C-alpha positions as CSV (number, residue, x, y, z in Angstrom):
1,X,-11.3,-88.8,-65.9
2,X,-12.4,-92.0,-64.8
3,X,-14.4,-94.9,-67.0
4,X,-18.3,-95.3,-66.4
5,X,-16.7,-98.6,-64.2
6,X,-14.6,-96.5,-61.8
7,X,-17.4,-94.1,-61.7
8,X,-19.9,-97.3,-60.4
9,X,-17.3,-98.9,-58.4
10,X,-16.6,-95.5,-56.7
11,X,-20.3,-94.8,-56.2
12,X,-21.3,-98.1,-55.2
13,X,-17.9,-98.2,-52.7
14,X,-19.2,-94.8,-51.5
15,X,-22.7,-95.4,-50.3
16,X,-21.9,-98.9,-49.1
17,X,-19.6,-98.1,-46.4
18,X,-21.6,-94.8,-45.5
19,X,-24.4,-96.7,-44.9
20,X,-22.5,-99.1,-42.7
21,X,-21.5,-96.3,-40.6
22,X,-24.6,-93.9,-41.3
23,X,-27.3,-96.5,-40.1
24,X,-26.5,-97.0,-37.3
25,X,-25.3,-93.7,-35.9
26,X,-28.4,-92.4,-37.6
27,X,-30.9,-94.7,-35.2
28,X,-28.7,-93.7,-32.1
29,X,-28.6,-89.4,-32.8
30,X,-32.1,-89.3,-34.3
31,X,-34.0,-91.8,-31.3
32,X,-35.3,-93.7,-34.3
33,X,-35.4,-97.5,-35.1
34,X,-32.9,-99.0,-37.3
35,X,-35.5,-100.2,-39.7
36,X,-36.8,-96.9,-40.3
37,X,-33.4,-94.9,-40.6
38,X,-32.4,-98.0,-42.8
39,X,-35.2,-97.5,-45.2
40,X,-34.1,-93.8,-45.6
41,X,-30.8,-94.5,-45.9
42,X,-31.0,-97.3,-48.7
43,X,-33.5,-95.3,-50.1
44,X,-30.9,-92.3,-49.9
45,X,-28.3,-93.9,-51.0
46,X,-30.0,-95.3,-54.3
47,X,-30.9,-92.1,-55.3
48,X,-27.7,-90.4,-54.1
49,X,-25.8,-93.1,-56.2
50,X,-27.5,-92.3,-59.3
51,X,-27.1,-88.8,-58.7
52,X,-23.1,-89.1,-57.5
53,X,-22.6,-90.6,-60.9
54,X,-24.3,-87.6,-62.8
55,X,-22.6,-85.1,-60.4
56,X,-19.1,-86.2,-60.8
57,X,-19.5,-86.6,-64.7
58,X,-20.3,-83.2,-64.6
59,X,-18.5,-81.9,-62.4
60,X,-15.0,-83.5,-63.7
61,X,-15.8,-82.4,-67.6
62,X,-16.4,-78.9,-66.5
63,X,-13.3,-78.7,-64.2
64,X,-11.0,-80.4,-66.7
65,X,-12.3,-77.5,-69.3
66,X,-12.1,-74.5,-66.7
67,X,-8.5,-75.9,-65.6
68,X,-7.0,-78.4,-67.6
69,X,-7.2,-81.5,-65.4
70,X,-9.4,-83.6,-63.5
71,X,-6.7,-83.6,-60.2
72,X,-8.4,-81.1,-57.4
73,X,-7.0,-78.7,-54.8
74,X,-7.9,-79.0,-51.7
75,X,-10.2,-76.4,-52.1
76,X,-11.9,-77.6,-54.9
77,X,-12.7,-80.9,-52.6
78,X,-14.6,-78.5,-50.7
79,X,-16.7,-77.1,-53.1
80,X,-17.1,-80.1,-55.0
81,X,-18.6,-82.0,-51.4
82,X,-20.4,-78.9,-50.4
83,X,-22.3,-78.5,-53.9
84,X,-22.9,-82.1,-54.4
85,X,-24.5,-82.3,-51.0
86,X,-26.5,-79.1,-51.3
87,X,-27.8,-80.7,-54.4
88,X,-28.7,-84.1,-52.9
89,X,-30.6,-81.8,-49.9
90,X,-33.3,-80.6,-51.8
91,X,-33.9,-83.8,-53.9
92,X,-34.0,-85.8,-50.7
93,X,-35.9,-83.7,-48.0
94,X,-39.2,-84.0,-49.4
95,X,-38.5,-88.1,-49.0
96,X,-37.9,-88.2,-45.7
97,X,-40.5,-85.6,-44.1
98,X,-43.1,-88.1,-46.2
99,X,-41.4,-91.6,-45.0
100,X,-40.9,-90.5,-41.4
101,X,-44.4,-88.6,-41.3
102,X,-42.5,-85.3,-40.1
103,X,-42.2,-81.7,-41.0
104,X,-40.7,-80.3,-43.6
105,X,-38.4,-77.9,-41.1
106,X,-37.7,-81.4,-39.0
107,X,-36.8,-83.3,-42.4
108,X,-34.6,-80.3,-43.2
109,X,-32.6,-80.7,-39.8
110,X,-32.5,-84.1,-40.4
111,X,-31.2,-83.7,-43.9
112,X,-28.8,-81.2,-43.0
113,X,-27.1,-83.2,-40.1
114,X,-27.0,-86.2,-42.3
115,X,-25.3,-83.8,-45.2
116,X,-22.9,-82.9,-42.2
117,X,-21.7,-86.6,-41.7
118,X,-21.9,-86.8,-45.7
119,X,-19.9,-83.8,-46.6
120,X,-17.2,-85.2,-44.4
121,X,-17.6,-88.5,-45.0
122,X,-17.0,-87.3,-49.0
123,X,-13.9,-85.3,-48.4
124,X,-12.2,-87.9,-46.4
125,X,-13.4,-90.8,-49.0
126,X,-13.0,-89.2,-52.0
127,X,-9.5,-88.5,-51.1
128,X,-8.9,-91.5,-50.2
129,X,-10.2,-93.0,-53.4
130,X,-8.4,-91.3,-55.1
131,X,-5.0,-92.3,-53.5
132,X,-5.7,-95.9,-54.4
133,X,-7.4,-95.2,-57.6
134,X,-5.0,-92.6,-59.2
135,X,-5.8,-91.6,-62.7
136,X,-2.3,-91.5,-65.2
137,X,-3.3,-88.1,-66.4
138,X,-2.3,-86.9,-62.3
139,X,1.0,-88.7,-62.8
140,X,4.0,-86.0,-62.6
141,X,6.6,-86.4,-65.6
142,X,9.4,-88.1,-64.2
143,X,8.0,-89.0,-60.8
144,X,7.7,-92.9,-60.5
145,X,4.3,-94.6,-61.3
146,X,3.2,-95.1,-57.5
147,X,3.4,-91.9,-56.3
148,X,-0.4,-90.2,-56.1
149,X,-0.3,-86.4,-55.7
150,X,-2.3,-84.5,-53.1
């Protein structure tokens, strides 16, 4: 399993890269000033970072208990990302509605749109992160350590 420092590196790098994409993209798509989308993005990223660390820890422990490994198949990666985004949607929707002064329905539509972006982004980022920083337990016996599964 990943160490707390590795989880912190993962969470922070995930959010910083996402913000660099999401703030200008969200301002364009929703027709809002970058400052408003920026506040929503930074607050959401802060909440998501904390949520991410806890969620990944719980998911990895549960998955290792169920499967005997933390190495995720493509299907498990999809499940991992969908469950993460669904939980985060519930947490963030009231904040978005309040801060932007929109209805819960409008906040829901915005949050689902952002969740769709983050879902695809999370799949790509986590796959790349696991390639860049593989865990020793993922090494196949007889295969040189430079090999990364997936």
